[in-house]
CHARMM internal coordinates of N, CA and C (Angstrom, degrees):
IC EDIT
DIST 1 N 1 CA 1.4454
DIST 1 CA 1 C 1.5143
ANGL 1 N 1 CA 1 C 107.74
DIST 1 C 2 N 1.3126
ANGL 1 CA 1 C 2 N 115.20
DIHE 1 N 1 CA 1 C 2 N 132.74
DIST 2 N 2 CA 1.4499
ANGL 1 C 2 N 2 CA 119.44
DIHE 1 CA 1 C 2 N 2 CA 179.90
DIST 2 CA 2 C 1.5174
ANGL 2 N 2 CA 2 C 111.49
DIHE 1 C 2 N 2 CA 2 C -73.56
DIST 2 C 3 N 1.3022
ANGL 2 CA 2 C 3 N 114.56
DIHE 2 N 2 CA 2 C 3 N 155.92
DIST 3 N 3 CA 1.4575
ANGL 2 C 3 N 3 CA 120.64
DIHE 2 CA 2 C 3 N 3 CA -179.03
DIST 3 CA 3 C 1.5269
ANGL 3 N 3 CA 3 C 110.99
DIHE 2 C 3 N 3 CA 3 C -61.35
DIST 3 C 4 N 1.3199
ANGL 3 CA 3 C 4 N 117.21
DIHE 3 N 3 CA 3 C 4 N -38.70
DIST 4 N 4 CA 1.4663
ANGL 3 C 4 N 4 CA 120.80
DIHE 3 CA 3 C 4 N 4 CA 179.16
DIST 4 CA 4 C 1.5257
ANGL 4 N 4 CA 4 C 110.56
DIHE 3 C 4 N 4 CA 4 C -64.26
DIST 4 C 5 N 1.3327
ANGL 4 CA 4 C 5 N 116.72
DIHE 4 N 4 CA 4 C 5 N -41.01
DIST 5 N 5 CA 1.4692
ANGL 4 C 5 N 5 CA 120.46
DIHE 4 CA 4 C 5 N 5 CA 178.56
DIST 5 CA 5 C 1.5202
ANGL 5 N 5 CA 5 C 110.93
DIHE 4 C 5 N 5 CA 5 C -64.24
DIST 5 C 6 N 1.3191
ANGL 5 CA 5 C 6 N 116.29
DIHE 5 N 5 CA 5 C 6 N -41.90
DIST 6 N 6 CA 1.4579
ANGL 5 C 6 N 6 CA 119.97
DIHE 5 CA 5 C 6 N 6 CA 178.66
DIST 6 CA 6 C 1.5219
ANGL 6 N 6 CA 6 C 110.86
DIHE 5 C 6 N 6 CA 6 C -61.66
DIST 6 C 7 N 1.3216
ANGL 6 CA 6 C 7 N 116.05
DIHE 6 N 6 CA 6 C 7 N -42.07
DIST 7 N 7 CA 1.4574
ANGL 6 C 7 N 7 CA 120.52
DIHE 6 CA 6 C 7 N 7 CA -179.63
DIST 7 CA 7 C 1.5250
ANGL 7 N 7 CA 7 C 111.11
DIHE 6 C 7 N 7 CA 7 C -65.61
DIST 7 C 8 N 1.3289
ANGL 7 CA 7 C 8 N 117.14
DIHE 7 N 7 CA 7 C 8 N -42.45
DIST 8 N 8 CA 1.4640
ANGL 7 C 8 N 8 CA 120.70
DIHE 7 CA 7 C 8 N 8 CA 178.84
DIST 8 CA 8 C 1.5219
ANGL 8 N 8 CA 8 C 110.86
DIHE 7 C 8 N 8 CA 8 C -63.61
DIST 8 C 9 N 1.3173
ANGL 8 CA 8 C 9 N 116.75
DIHE 8 N 8 CA 8 C 9 N -43.19
DIST 9 N 9 CA 1.4672
ANGL 8 C 9 N 9 CA 120.28
DIHE 8 CA 8 C 9 N 9 CA 179.69
DIST 9 CA 9 C 1.5207
ANGL 9 N 9 CA 9 C 110.88
DIHE 8 C 9 N 9 CA 9 C -65.36
DIST 9 C 10 N 1.3182
ANGL 9 CA 9 C 10 N 117.18
DIHE 9 N 9 CA 9 C 10 N -41.21
DIST 10 N 10 CA 1.4646
ANGL 9 C 10 N 10 CA 120.60
DIHE 9 CA 9 C 10 N 10 CA 178.84
DIST 10 CA 10 C 1.5232
ANGL 10 N 10 CA 10 C 110.69
DIHE 9 C 10 N 10 CA 10 C -64.99
DIST 10 C 11 N 1.3268
ANGL 10 CA 10 C 11 N 116.73
DIHE 10 N 10 CA 10 C 11 N -39.13
DIST 11 N 11 CA 1.4657
ANGL 10 C 11 N 11 CA 120.57
DIHE 10 CA 10 C 11 N 11 CA 179.16
DIST 11 CA 11 C 1.5223
ANGL 11 N 11 CA 11 C 110.56
DIHE 10 C 11 N 11 CA 11 C -66.85
DIST 11 C 12 N 1.3241
ANGL 11 CA 11 C 12 N 116.80
DIHE 11 N 11 CA 11 C 12 N -41.49
DIST 12 N 12 CA 1.4626
ANGL 11 C 12 N 12 CA 120.17
DIHE 11 CA 11 C 12 N 12 CA 179.12
DIST 12 CA 12 C 1.5303
ANGL 12 N 12 CA 12 C 110.47
DIHE 11 C 12 N 12 CA 12 C -65.45
DIST 12 C 13 N 1.3195
ANGL 12 CA 12 C 13 N 117.00
DIHE 12 N 12 CA 12 C 13 N -40.32
DIST 13 N 13 CA 1.4549
ANGL 12 C 13 N 13 CA 120.90
DIHE 12 CA 12 C 13 N 13 CA 178.50
DIST 13 CA 13 C 1.5330
ANGL 13 N 13 CA 13 C 110.70
DIHE 12 C 13 N 13 CA 13 C -64.71
DIST 13 C 14 N 1.3234
ANGL 13 CA 13 C 14 N 116.20
DIHE 13 N 13 CA 13 C 14 N -44.33
DIST 14 N 14 CA 1.4645
ANGL 13 C 14 N 14 CA 120.11
DIHE 13 CA 13 C 14 N 14 CA 179.84
DIST 14 CA 14 C 1.5295
ANGL 14 N 14 CA 14 C 111.04
DIHE 13 C 14 N 14 CA 14 C -64.01
DIST 14 C 15 N 1.3195
ANGL 14 CA 14 C 15 N 116.68
DIHE 14 N 14 CA 14 C 15 N -42.35
DIST 15 N 15 CA 1.4660
ANGL 14 C 15 N 15 CA 120.24
DIHE 14 CA 14 C 15 N 15 CA 178.63
DIST 15 CA 15 C 1.5206
ANGL 15 N 15 CA 15 C 110.20
DIHE 14 C 15 N 15 CA 15 C -63.51
DIST 15 C 16 N 1.3111
ANGL 15 CA 15 C 16 N 116.49
DIHE 15 N 15 CA 15 C 16 N -38.29
DIST 16 N 16 CA 1.4643
ANGL 15 C 16 N 16 CA 120.39
DIHE 15 CA 15 C 16 N 16 CA 177.83
DIST 16 CA 16 C 1.5160
ANGL 16 N 16 CA 16 C 111.93
DIHE 15 C 16 N 16 CA 16 C -63.79
DIST 16 C 17 N 1.3218
ANGL 16 CA 16 C 17 N 115.85
DIHE 16 N 16 CA 16 C 17 N -40.17
DIST 17 N 17 CA 1.4681
ANGL 16 C 17 N 17 CA 119.70
DIHE 16 CA 16 C 17 N 17 CA 178.74
DIST 17 CA 17 C 1.5229
ANGL 17 N 17 CA 17 C 111.18
DIHE 16 C 17 N 17 CA 17 C -65.56
DIST 17 C 18 N 1.3291
ANGL 17 CA 17 C 18 N 116.08
DIHE 17 N 17 CA 17 C 18 N -38.92
DIST 18 N 18 CA 1.4694
ANGL 17 C 18 N 18 CA 120.14
DIHE 17 CA 17 C 18 N 18 CA 178.58
DIST 18 CA 18 C 1.5330
ANGL 18 N 18 CA 18 C 109.60
DIHE 17 C 18 N 18 CA 18 C -65.62
DIST 18 C 19 N 1.3310
ANGL 18 CA 18 C 19 N 116.43
DIHE 18 N 18 CA 18 C 19 N -47.05
DIST 19 N 19 CA 1.4691
ANGL 18 C 19 N 19 CA 119.59
DIHE 18 CA 18 C 19 N 19 CA 179.55
DIST 19 CA 19 C 1.5253
ANGL 19 N 19 CA 19 C 110.68
DIHE 18 C 19 N 19 CA 19 C -59.10
DIST 19 C 20 N 1.3262
ANGL 19 CA 19 C 20 N 116.31
DIHE 19 N 19 CA 19 C 20 N -43.11
DIST 20 N 20 CA 1.4574
ANGL 19 C 20 N 20 CA 120.00
DIHE 19 CA 19 C 20 N 20 CA -179.91
DIST 20 CA 20 C 1.5288
ANGL 20 N 20 CA 20 C 110.69
DIHE 19 C 20 N 20 CA 20 C -62.24
DIST 20 C 21 N 1.3207
ANGL 20 CA 20 C 21 N 117.17
DIHE 20 N 20 CA 20 C 21 N -44.27
DIST 21 N 21 CA 1.4629
ANGL 20 C 21 N 21 CA 121.50
DIHE 20 CA 20 C 21 N 21 CA -179.09
DIST 21 CA 21 C 1.5304
ANGL 21 N 21 CA 21 C 111.20
DIHE 20 C 21 N 21 CA 21 C -65.01
DIST 21 C 22 N 1.3316
ANGL 21 CA 21 C 22 N 116.41
DIHE 21 N 21 CA 21 C 22 N -42.88
DIST 22 N 22 CA 1.4684
ANGL 21 C 22 N 22 CA 119.77
DIHE 21 CA 21 C 22 N 22 CA 178.95
DIST 22 CA 22 C 1.5298
ANGL 22 N 22 CA 22 C 109.59
DIHE 21 C 22 N 22 CA 22 C -65.96
DIST 22 C 23 N 1.3077
ANGL 22 CA 22 C 23 N 117.13
DIHE 22 N 22 CA 22 C 23 N -40.61
DIST 23 N 23 CA 1.4644
ANGL 22 C 23 N 23 CA 120.83
DIHE 22 CA 22 C 23 N 23 CA 177.64
DIST 23 CA 23 C 1.5137
ANGL 23 N 23 CA 23 C 112.03
DIHE 22 C 23 N 23 CA 23 C -61.52
DIST 23 C 24 N 1.3439
ANGL 23 CA 23 C 24 N 116.08
DIHE 23 N 23 CA 23 C 24 N -41.15
DIST 24 N 24 CA 1.4705
ANGL 23 C 24 N 24 CA 120.40
DIHE 23 CA 23 C 24 N 24 CA 176.77
DIST 24 CA 24 C 1.5262
ANGL 24 N 24 CA 24 C 110.85
DIHE 23 C 24 N 24 CA 24 C -64.01
DIST 24 C 25 N 1.3118
ANGL 24 CA 24 C 25 N 115.93
DIHE 24 N 24 CA 24 C 25 N -44.19
DIST 25 N 25 CA 1.4659
ANGL 24 C 25 N 25 CA 120.74
DIHE 24 CA 24 C 25 N 25 CA -176.22
DIST 25 CA 25 C 1.5222
ANGL 25 N 25 CA 25 C 112.49
DIHE 24 C 25 N 25 CA 25 C -67.47
DIST 25 C 26 N 1.3231
ANGL 25 CA 25 C 26 N 116.17
DIHE 25 N 25 CA 25 C 26 N -33.85
DIST 26 N 26 CA 1.4627
ANGL 25 C 26 N 26 CA 119.66
DIHE 25 CA 25 C 26 N 26 CA -176.47
DIST 26 CA 26 C 1.5230
ANGL 26 N 26 CA 26 C 113.11
DIHE 25 C 26 N 26 CA 26 C -98.56
DIST 26 C 27 N 1.3172
ANGL 26 CA 26 C 27 N 116.64
DIHE 26 N 26 CA 26 C 27 N -5.05
DIST 27 N 27 CA 1.4573
ANGL 26 C 27 N 27 CA 120.17
DIHE 26 CA 26 C 27 N 27 CA -177.69
DIST 27 CA 27 C 1.5205
ANGL 27 N 27 CA 27 C 113.08
DIHE 26 C 27 N 27 CA 27 C 75.51
DIST 27 C 28 N 1.3220
ANGL 27 CA 27 C 28 N 116.85
DIHE 27 N 27 CA 27 C 28 N 19.57
DIST 28 N 28 CA 1.4584
ANGL 27 C 28 N 28 CA 122.64
DIHE 27 CA 27 C 28 N 28 CA -179.58
DIST 28 CA 28 C 1.5276
ANGL 28 N 28 CA 28 C 108.83
DIHE 27 C 28 N 28 CA 28 C -92.30
DIST 28 C 29 N 1.3381
ANGL 28 CA 28 C 29 N 115.90
DIHE 28 N 28 CA 28 C 29 N 97.74
DIST 29 N 29 CA 1.4626
ANGL 28 C 29 N 29 CA 120.28
DIHE 28 CA 28 C 29 N 29 CA -177.30
DIST 29 CA 29 C 1.5264
ANGL 29 N 29 CA 29 C 112.43
DIHE 28 C 29 N 29 CA 29 C -65.50
DIST 29 C 30 N 1.3331
ANGL 29 CA 29 C 30 N 117.40
DIHE 29 N 29 CA 29 C 30 N -34.18
DIST 30 N 30 CA 1.4673
ANGL 29 C 30 N 30 CA 120.06
DIHE 29 CA 29 C 30 N 30 CA 179.51
DIST 30 CA 30 C 1.5262
ANGL 30 N 30 CA 30 C 111.09
DIHE 29 C 30 N 30 CA 30 C -62.93
DIST 30 C 31 N 1.3179
ANGL 30 CA 30 C 31 N 117.15
DIHE 30 N 30 CA 30 C 31 N -43.62
DIST 31 N 31 CA 1.4625
ANGL 30 C 31 N 31 CA 121.16
DIHE 30 CA 30 C 31 N 31 CA 179.93
DIST 31 CA 31 C 1.5266
ANGL 31 N 31 CA 31 C 110.21
DIHE 30 C 31 N 31 CA 31 C -68.10
DIST 31 C 32 N 1.3148
ANGL 31 CA 31 C 32 N 116.92
DIHE 31 N 31 CA 31 C 32 N -40.26
DIST 32 N 32 CA 1.4700
ANGL 31 C 32 N 32 CA 121.00
DIHE 31 CA 31 C 32 N 32 CA 178.06
DIST 32 CA 32 C 1.5239
ANGL 32 N 32 CA 32 C 109.98
DIHE 31 C 32 N 32 CA 32 C -61.28
DIST 32 C 33 N 1.3305
ANGL 32 CA 32 C 33 N 116.31
DIHE 32 N 32 CA 32 C 33 N -45.51
DIST 33 N 33 CA 1.4644
ANGL 32 C 33 N 33 CA 120.45
DIHE 32 CA 32 C 33 N 33 CA -179.88
DIST 33 CA 33 C 1.5249
ANGL 33 N 33 CA 33 C 111.81
DIHE 32 C 33 N 33 CA 33 C -65.97
DIST 33 C 34 N 1.3282
ANGL 33 CA 33 C 34 N 116.23
DIHE 33 N 33 CA 33 C 34 N -37.31
DIST 34 N 34 CA 1.4653
ANGL 33 C 34 N 34 CA 120.00
DIHE 33 CA 33 C 34 N 34 CA 177.36
DIST 34 CA 34 C 1.5279
ANGL 34 N 34 CA 34 C 110.35
DIHE 33 C 34 N 34 CA 34 C -63.48
DIST 34 C 35 N 1.3232
ANGL 34 CA 34 C 35 N 116.22
DIHE 34 N 34 CA 34 C 35 N -40.25
DIST 35 N 35 CA 1.4608
ANGL 34 C 35 N 35 CA 120.42
DIHE 34 CA 34 C 35 N 35 CA 177.50
DIST 35 CA 35 C 1.5187
ANGL 35 N 35 CA 35 C 112.13
DIHE 34 C 35 N 35 CA 35 C -63.34
DIST 35 C 36 N 1.3191
ANGL 35 CA 35 C 36 N 115.90
DIHE 35 N 35 CA 35 C 36 N -41.49
DIST 36 N 36 CA 1.4681
ANGL 35 C 36 N 36 CA 119.52
DIHE 35 CA 35 C 36 N 36 CA 178.34
DIST 36 CA 36 C 1.5243
ANGL 36 N 36 CA 36 C 110.54
DIHE 35 C 36 N 36 CA 36 C -66.01
DIST 36 C 37 N 1.3276
ANGL 36 CA 36 C 37 N 116.63
DIHE 36 N 36 CA 36 C 37 N -37.96
DIST 37 N 37 CA 1.4663
ANGL 36 C 37 N 37 CA 120.49
DIHE 36 CA 36 C 37 N 37 CA 178.10
DIST 37 CA 37 C 1.5235
ANGL 37 N 37 CA 37 C 110.81
DIHE 36 C 37 N 37 CA 37 C -64.36
DIST 37 C 38 N 1.3271
ANGL 37 CA 37 C 38 N 117.20
DIHE 37 N 37 CA 37 C 38 N -42.12
DIST 38 N 38 CA 1.4648
ANGL 37 C 38 N 38 CA 120.85
DIHE 37 CA 37 C 38 N 38 CA 178.13
DIST 38 CA 38 C 1.5248
ANGL 38 N 38 CA 38 C 110.63
DIHE 37 C 38 N 38 CA 38 C -60.70
DIST 38 C 39 N 1.3133
ANGL 38 CA 38 C 39 N 116.51
DIHE 38 N 38 CA 38 C 39 N -41.39
DIST 39 N 39 CA 1.4623
ANGL 38 C 39 N 39 CA 120.05
DIHE 38 CA 38 C 39 N 39 CA 179.09
DIST 39 CA 39 C 1.5259
ANGL 39 N 39 CA 39 C 110.55
DIHE 38 C 39 N 39 CA 39 C -65.58
DIST 39 C 40 N 1.3179
ANGL 39 CA 39 C 40 N 116.69
DIHE 39 N 39 CA 39 C 40 N -39.29
DIST 40 N 40 CA 1.4631
ANGL 39 C 40 N 40 CA 120.82
DIHE 39 CA 39 C 40 N 40 CA 178.32
DIST 40 CA 40 C 1.5179
ANGL 40 N 40 CA 40 C 111.85
DIHE 39 C 40 N 40 CA 40 C -64.37
DIST 40 C 41 N 1.3318
ANGL 40 CA 40 C 41 N 116.44
DIHE 40 N 40 CA 40 C 41 N -42.85
DIST 41 N 41 CA 1.4664
ANGL 40 C 41 N 41 CA 120.49
DIHE 40 CA 40 C 41 N 41 CA 178.14
DIST 41 CA 41 C 1.5245
ANGL 41 N 41 CA 41 C 110.40
DIHE 40 C 41 N 41 CA 41 C -61.67
DIST 41 C 42 N 1.3097
ANGL 41 CA 41 C 42 N 116.23
DIHE 41 N 41 CA 41 C 42 N -40.94
DIST 42 N 42 CA 1.4546
ANGL 41 C 42 N 42 CA 120.99
DIHE 41 CA 41 C 42 N 42 CA 179.49
DIST 42 CA 42 C 1.5273
ANGL 42 N 42 CA 42 C 110.69
DIHE 41 C 42 N 42 CA 42 C -62.42
DIST 42 C 43 N 1.3152
ANGL 42 CA 42 C 43 N 115.89
DIHE 42 N 42 CA 42 C 43 N -42.85
DIST 43 N 43 CA 1.4670
ANGL 42 C 43 N 43 CA 120.39
DIHE 42 CA 42 C 43 N 43 CA 179.74
DIST 43 CA 43 C 1.5273
ANGL 43 N 43 CA 43 C 111.27
DIHE 42 C 43 N 43 CA 43 C -64.37
DIST 43 C 44 N 1.3345
ANGL 43 CA 43 C 44 N 116.82
DIHE 43 N 43 CA 43 C 44 N -40.70
DIST 44 N 44 CA 1.4577
ANGL 43 C 44 N 44 CA 120.07
DIHE 43 CA 43 C 44 N 44 CA 178.97
DIST 44 CA 44 C 1.5234
ANGL 44 N 44 CA 44 C 111.43
DIHE 43 C 44 N 44 CA 44 C -65.22
DIST 44 C 45 N 1.3310
ANGL 44 CA 44 C 45 N 116.21
DIHE 44 N 44 CA 44 C 45 N -41.12
DIST 45 N 45 CA 1.4616
ANGL 44 C 45 N 45 CA 119.57
DIHE 44 CA 44 C 45 N 45 CA 177.91
DIST 45 CA 45 C 1.5227
ANGL 45 N 45 CA 45 C 110.94
DIHE 44 C 45 N 45 CA 45 C -62.89
DIST 45 C 46 N 1.3182
ANGL 45 CA 45 C 46 N 116.12
DIHE 45 N 45 CA 45 C 46 N -41.65
DIST 46 N 46 CA 1.4614
ANGL 45 C 46 N 46 CA 120.29
DIHE 45 CA 45 C 46 N 46 CA 179.64
DIST 46 CA 46 C 1.5252
ANGL 46 N 46 CA 46 C 110.29
DIHE 45 C 46 N 46 CA 46 C -63.65
DIST 46 C 47 N 1.3221
ANGL 46 CA 46 C 47 N 116.66
DIHE 46 N 46 CA 46 C 47 N -42.50
DIST 47 N 47 CA 1.4640
ANGL 46 C 47 N 47 CA 120.12
DIHE 46 CA 46 C 47 N 47 CA 178.76
DIST 47 CA 47 C 1.5235
ANGL 47 N 47 CA 47 C 110.86
DIHE 46 C 47 N 47 CA 47 C -63.22
DIST 47 C 48 N 1.3274
ANGL 47 CA 47 C 48 N 117.00
DIHE 47 N 47 CA 47 C 48 N -41.92
DIST 48 N 48 CA 1.4635
ANGL 47 C 48 N 48 CA 120.77
DIHE 47 CA 47 C 48 N 48 CA 178.26
DIST 48 CA 48 C 1.5178
ANGL 48 N 48 CA 48 C 111.99
DIHE 47 C 48 N 48 CA 48 C -62.53
DIST 48 C 49 N 1.3143
ANGL 48 CA 48 C 49 N 116.47
DIHE 48 N 48 CA 48 C 49 N -41.94
DIST 49 N 49 CA 1.4656
ANGL 48 C 49 N 49 CA 119.93
DIHE 48 CA 48 C 49 N 49 CA 178.42
DIST 49 CA 49 C 1.5354
ANGL 49 N 49 CA 49 C 110.69
DIHE 48 C 49 N 49 CA 49 C -65.98
DIST 49 C 50 N 1.3216
ANGL 49 CA 49 C 50 N 117.45
DIHE 49 N 49 CA 49 C 50 N -37.97
DIST 50 N 50 CA 1.4575
ANGL 49 C 50 N 50 CA 120.89
DIHE 49 CA 49 C 50 N 50 CA 178.25
DIST 50 CA 50 C 1.5231
ANGL 50 N 50 CA 50 C 111.05
DIHE 49 C 50 N 50 CA 50 C -64.13
DIST 50 C 51 N 1.3279
ANGL 50 CA 50 C 51 N 116.66
DIHE 50 N 50 CA 50 C 51 N -37.92
DIST 51 N 51 CA 1.4625
ANGL 50 C 51 N 51 CA 120.15
DIHE 50 CA 50 C 51 N 51 CA 177.76
DIST 51 CA 51 C 1.5192
ANGL 51 N 51 CA 51 C 110.11
DIHE 50 C 51 N 51 CA 51 C -66.37
DIST 51 C 52 N 1.3323
ANGL 51 CA 51 C 52 N 116.91
DIHE 51 N 51 CA 51 C 52 N -44.44
DIST 52 N 52 CA 1.4755
ANGL 51 C 52 N 52 CA 119.54
DIHE 51 CA 51 C 52 N 52 CA 178.07
DIST 52 CA 52 C 1.5213
ANGL 52 N 52 CA 52 C 110.47
DIHE 51 C 52 N 52 CA 52 C -60.57
DIST 52 C 53 N 1.3244
ANGL 52 CA 52 C 53 N 117.04
DIHE 52 N 52 CA 52 C 53 N -41.36
DIST 53 N 53 CA 1.4625
ANGL 52 C 53 N 53 CA 120.90
DIHE 52 CA 52 C 53 N 53 CA 179.72
DIST 53 CA 53 C 1.5323
ANGL 53 N 53 CA 53 C 111.03
DIHE 52 C 53 N 53 CA 53 C -64.39
DIST 53 C 54 N 1.3132
ANGL 53 CA 53 C 54 N 116.77
DIHE 53 N 53 CA 53 C 54 N -36.81
DIST 54 N 54 CA 1.4641
ANGL 53 C 54 N 54 CA 120.68
DIHE 53 CA 53 C 54 N 54 CA -179.59
DIST 54 CA 54 C 1.5457
ANGL 54 N 54 CA 54 C 110.70
DIHE 53 C 54 N 54 CA 54 C -64.39
DIST 54 C 55 N 1.3253
ANGL 54 CA 54 C 55 N 116.89
DIHE 54 N 54 CA 54 C 55 N -37.16
DIST 55 N 55 CA 1.4547
ANGL 54 C 55 N 55 CA 119.53
DIHE 54 CA 54 C 55 N 55 CA -179.49
DIST 55 CA 55 C 1.5162
ANGL 55 N 55 CA 55 C 112.49
DIHE 54 C 55 N 55 CA 55 C -78.77
DIST 55 C 56 N 1.3297
ANGL 55 CA 55 C 56 N 117.99
DIHE 55 N 55 CA 55 C 56 N -19.89
DIST 56 N 56 CA 1.4571
ANGL 55 C 56 N 56 CA 120.97
DIHE 55 CA 55 C 56 N 56 CA 176.64
DIST 56 CA 56 C 1.5214
ANGL 56 N 56 CA 56 C 111.25
DIHE 55 C 56 N 56 CA 56 C -71.74
DIST 56 C 57 N 1.3354
ANGL 56 CA 56 C 57 N 116.09
DIHE 56 N 56 CA 56 C 57 N -30.88
DIST 57 N 57 CA 1.4662
ANGL 56 C 57 N 57 CA 120.59
DIHE 56 CA 56 C 57 N 57 CA -177.17
DIST 57 CA 57 C 1.4754
ANGL 57 N 57 CA 57 C 110.34
DIHE 56 C 57 N 57 CA 57 C -80.51
END
COOR INIT
IC SEED 1 N 1 CA 1 C
IC BUILD
């Protein structure tokens, strides 16, 4: 996984966590769900990159 990809995934995960926390604090279920979705997308991207890296070796 490239360094840029890792940084993008980490940023997306962090943004998702912030959205989820703000959604929880304000009672905004849509924002909370959006944050959870962002975290899920980040995890899927990371898993895909790990699989690509495994086949490169």
